[in-house]
N, C-alpha and C positions, 0 to 999 in steps of 0.2 A: 514937458507939458504936465503943470500938476493935475490934471484932471484924469491925466491916463491912469487904467487900470491895471493891473500886472496881475496875471493869474497863472494858476501852475497847471498844466492838464495832462493827465495822465494817459497816455493809450494802450491797449492792449493789442498783442501781436500772437496769432497764433503761427505756431513754428508748423511741420511735418509732423513732426514725432508729439503732439498735440494727445493729456489724456483725452478727450472728446472726439476727439478723432473715429471714423468706422473704417474697415475697410470696405463694406457695402451696406448699402441703406437698411436692410435687412437686421443687421447685427445692434446690437446692444451697446448702450453709449459706455465707456469708461468711467470711472467714479470716481474720484480722488477720495481716499480715505485718512482721518486721522485714528493711528489707531493705538494712540496713549490711553493705558487702562483707565485714568481720571474722567476721560472724555465717556465712557461707555459701562455704566454699574451696573447693567442688567446682563451684562455678557454671557457670564455664567449659566442664567438663569434662560437667556434663548437658545442657546448653546446644547442646553440641557433638555428643550425641548422639540428641538432638531435632532437630537440624537434618537430620542422616542422615536419619532416618526421616521429616523431610516432607520429604524432596528424593523419596526413594522413593514415599513418598501421591502427590506432583504428578507421578510417573512413571508409577503404576498408575493414578492417574484423567485420564490426558490421551486422552480421544476427543473431536480438533476437529471429524469430517465431524457436520456435523447432517443433511444429506439435498440432494437431488435438488430441483431448485423444475421441478414439473409435471414434464411427457413432454420436455423441453428443444424442442430444434429439429428440422429433420429435416435438416440440414446444421450445417459447422462453424461455430461462435460466432465471431463476430469482433472486435464490438466492444459494451458494455455501457455505461450512465450511469445515476448516482443522484441524485436530485434537491436542489437545496441547501434548499430551503423544509419538506420532509418527508421522513418515515421511511422510509414501506410502497412508493412507486413505484421502480420501477426499468423500464427499457429495453433492450433488445436486440438485436442485428442479427445476420445471420446470412450464409452466404455464396450461398445462393439466394434472396437479394433479399425475405426476409422479418422484420419488424420485428415483437414480439412484449411486452405491455406486461403486467409484472408487479407482482402484491401478496407483499410481501415477508411480511406477518405471517398468509397463508393459506398461500406457498410457487405459488400456481395464477395460472398464464397469463390474463390478463381478456381478453385478445383480442388476436387475431394479422393482421397486415396483410401481404398481399402489397405491400410499397410497392416496389419495384424489380425489374430485369430480370435482374441481373446483385450484385456482391457488395455487400454492405452494409458501407461502410468506414468509418463514423461515426455517430453519436448524443448529441446532447446538448439538457438539456431547456433548455426558456425564463427567464426572468429570472425570472418568476412563478410557473413552477411548473406552471400553468394549461395546456401547448405543451411539445412538444419536433421538435426537426428530426433526420432519417434524410441523410444524403449517401452517394452509391454510387460504383462506379466506372461505372454509365450515362451518366454526367455529370449525375444531377438530383441537387438538393435539396428533399426538400419537410418544409413546416411540418403537424405534424397538433396534434389536443386533447386531451384525455387521456379524455374523454367523449366519447361519441358523437354526431354532428355532422349524420347522414346517413341515410336507410332504405331496405334491399332493397325487389325488388319485390317479397317476401310481405310487409311491413311491417315487417321486425325491424331493429331500430337497427344501422347502421354508423360507420365512419370513412371518410371521405376528406381530401386533403390541402386544407390552407386556404389555400395559399401555393405557387409550386412557382417553382423560379430552375435557369438550365443554363449548364452553360460548355462552351466550345468541345473539350475534352477531359473528363479523370475527375476526381471529384472523390479524394482521397485522407484528408482528415481535416477537421472540423471542430469548434470551439467557442466556446460563449458567454460575452459577455464576461460579468465580474463585477458591474462597477459600473453599466454602461450598457445596461438594457433594451432599448437601439435599436440595438446592433449583435450584429453574430457573427462571426466570421473561417472563412475556407475554407482548405483546401490542395490544389493541383493539382497538372496535368502543368506547368501553365502558367505559375504563381506562387501567391503569398500574395494572397489576394482579404479585403476588410472590405465584409461589407455592409448592411442596411439591410431589418429587415420590412417597411417602408413604399414600396420600391423594387424593381424588377424587377434593372436593372445594378446593380454594384457603385461603393461609394462609391471606392473607393481597390483601385488593382492596384499590388504590387510585387512587378515582376515582372526588376528589374536586382540579381540577387541576388549581388552582387560576379564578377560575369564569371561565372557558370554559368548552365547550361541545364541541371540536374537537376532532376527532380522532388523538390517538396517534399511529404514524408510525414507530418509530425505539428506542429498549430499549436496553440499552447496562450498563452490571455491571461494577464496578471500581474494576482495576484487583488488588488493593492492599486491598481496603477498603470494606470489603466484607458485610458491610449494608447498602453502598451509590452505587446508581444506577442512569442514567441520560436517560432521554428521548427527541426526539423531535415530535410535532405536526404538525395539519394540518393548525393549528393557526398561524405558524412562529415562533412559541416557541421552546426556549431549555428552559428544566427542571429538578431540581436537584431531586431525594426524599432522606431519611432516614427512613430506613425503624425499625431501634429500636425505634422510636418516632411513626411511624405509621403515617408520615406526610409527604408534598410535602415540601422543605427545599425554593428554589427561582426558577425564570423562567426569561428570557429574551427575550426578540418579534425583531426579524432583520425583513429586507425591505421588506426579500423573505422566500417562505419555503427553508427549509434544508432537503435531501432526506435521509441523512445518517450521521450519529456520532460514531466515532471511539475515545477510549482512548488512550494513549500514551505509551507502554507497560513499558519502561523505565522512563518516567516522569512520572509517573502515578495523577499526579496534573495540568496537560494538557490535551484535547481532539481537535480534528480535526473536523470541519464537512462539509459535501459537501452541497452546497447552488443551489439553481436555478438561480439565478444572474452569474451564468458561472464561480464562484468561490469558492472556501474553505476559509477556514476560521480556526485558530490558535487560541482558548482560555483557559485562566486558570480558574479553578473552583472556587477561591478565588475572582474572579474579571470579572464577566459577562459583566459589561459595555461597555467594550471597548475590541477588541480582540488584538491578541499579534503578527499575521502577519499574512498577507495578500499573498495567492497564485493565480497567476496568471497565463490565455494560453489558459484554453477555450473557444468556439465559441458557445458552448448551454449549458444546462442545466447537472451539474455534479450528475449523481445518482449515485456512489458508493465508500467507499474508503474504504482501508485496508493501514495497520501501518506496517513497517517491522518488523523483530524479535528484530533488533538494536534499536530500535527507535530513529534513524536519520533520514529516510525517511518514505515516504509513495506515496503509490500508487492509483489512480484514474482512474475510468471510466465514460464516459459523453455520453448524447446525440449524440455529436458530431461525434461518430463513433473510437473515437481514445483513447488513456491508456497512461495517463502520469505519468511520475515518480517526484518526488518534493524533495528535500533536506531541512531538516527541518531550515534553517539558508538561502536558498534563497528563492525569492519569483517567480520564474518562476522553468519551467519543466528543468529536467538537462537532460530527454531523452520524445521520443514522437513514441510510437508505432499504426498501424494501419496497416492493410491490404485492398483489395479492396471487398473483399467478407463480412467483417465484419460489421454488423450492431448494434447502440446502446451499448453498454455495460453497463448490470447491477449489472454485480457482480465482484470482483479483491478478491484476496486471494491472500497472502504470504505463500508460504511453510515454513517450522520452521528451514530451514536449512538456509532462508535468497540466496538463490542463483535462484528459479524462481519466478514465477507468472503465476499465472491461470486465465482466465477472462472468464464470459459468456453471449454471447450477444444474441441480438435480432435474428439471423440469428441460432437461435439454437445449436450452437456449443462451445462447450469450448475448449479452446489456452492456450497451455503454453510458457512460453514467458519465456526469461534470462533476472535477473537483472540489470544484466552488458550485454549489447548488445554485445560488444569486446570478451568478456571471452570466452578461448578456453574449450572446455568441454575434461572431459578426465583426467585423470594424464600425470603430468608434470614431464620433467625431471630435474634437479638443473640449467643446464642452458638454459634451458626453463624460466624456474621459474624467476631467477636472468635478464633476457633480458625481461619480461613482467617487473618485479618491474622496472625495471630501465627505462622505456619507461616511466609506466604510472609519475613514480617520476618528469621526465624531461617535462612530461605536465602539472601538477599542479604547478612543479615551473614559467614558461613560459605563464600560461592559457591567464595574464591580459595585454600579447602582445598581437597587432593588426592582425598580422600573425597568431599565434597558437591559439588566440583568435575566428577567423573568421574561422576558419577547425574545433575546436572542438565543438562550440557549431552550426555550418552549420547542421541542419537536413531538408528534404525533407518531403513537408505532402502534403494533396491531396491539389489541386487548389480553390476548395470551402473553405475546411476552411482556407488558404493560404488569401483568398478574403474577408473573411469575417473577419478576423484579419484585413486588410488595413483599410476597414471599424469602425472595433471599434476604431481604433486608428484616424481616422477622427474625429469619434465623441467624444472623449472621448478631442482632443486638441480645436474641436470646444467648448464644454459646458463648460471649462477650460479658455478661451478667452472670451467668454459672461460672464462668473462669474467674471473672474479680471475685466471687463468693468462696470459692477454694480456695482464694489469695488468702483474703481478710482473713478466713475460718482457721487455716493451717498450722496445729505450732510446730509439727516437727521440720518446716521449710521445704515441702517435699515439690510445693506450687509456685511457680514464681509470672511473672508478666513475659513473653518472649515473642521480637517484631513483629511484624506480620513477614517481612520480605525473610528475616531466619527459618519461617516455615516451611518455604518453599522447595531449600534443596535438603535432601534426605542425608546425602556423603558424596562425599569426594575423593576420586580416587585418580590416583599420578603412578 
């Protein structure tokens, strides 16, 4: 029929996987977007505005302190230890000789042991995680079980030492081997000694510490090489020992004494030390004449140090009453934790899940902190998790720009620390200007510029 009109009709059909469908009526509708940059000329400006907002939200929600563990100790907390086999148990020692066993899930003290008559200088879990050791200035080292192994007179369960070891002087530190369950090391005012749980006398005694008679304050086993261990001594030295040859390998002497030493669990050729000169140093055990990196920020002596299980950052506790978290590749702290009541921080620990930090201080309290200050605890739904990841990615992308950088790096610190930091900057600039003038007007060539990393080590002994 010539009067018939032909038309082409297109029908829309939505399949079960259409982008507009929702799982439930409360969900937002999915929207398809064209990601071609030519259609979004203001994308960078919008992202930058969102990054500034994300940085502000990160600081607004930064509440790192979770709370105390129970009622703490009766005296200053001197040492702590976490198990390498479990998340929940924590052992702490105090200056009054008591050792406490804690449950991190409930933040309650499971038992309190009158273990020693003097200051507890070291605690460490055994290899299996079912027992732990404690040592003290009284010259005794005890082995304990996690569960009660004795009864009191009234029939209640109690703890008693499974085994006891003695030394002529006082124990200053101890550490359980990572690889061999039948070996642990102690540091004393006599020597570095290797012990076995099955013997009452030490297997090895390293008393010839490169001609030094000073006290060994810290000893740590290598995480991978079970025959290697490192120590810090009161003569400002850092030494390495090989138990296969029963001798000391080499030693380096720094400008000031080191208070703590910890091996990086993921890069075990490196270790970090906490020093009396307010700084931390990262060393390669193959080259002890110069540190790999210097970490600054504290305004007083650094007393303790602990690596995160990932090996990408570590936490430090200082005499200046603050806790700082350093990234492995950055020389300044990304976080500074402090409270009005917290005093000098003697011990710090990371939990095995890399989410929490435990600190013990001079005010007899153990505190639990979040490793990421603005992280939200508890279960997140998919939308919340995507939103947090997006905000974090924005901040990381634009953190070098001035406005985001200012907000992202801003930290409130006590006025005393802020004043000490300003004074330290003035002193450093003055010393650098003085040295520059010496080099500039020196006619005999006596003075020259020396890199800061080369000033750390005084001498190396082989």
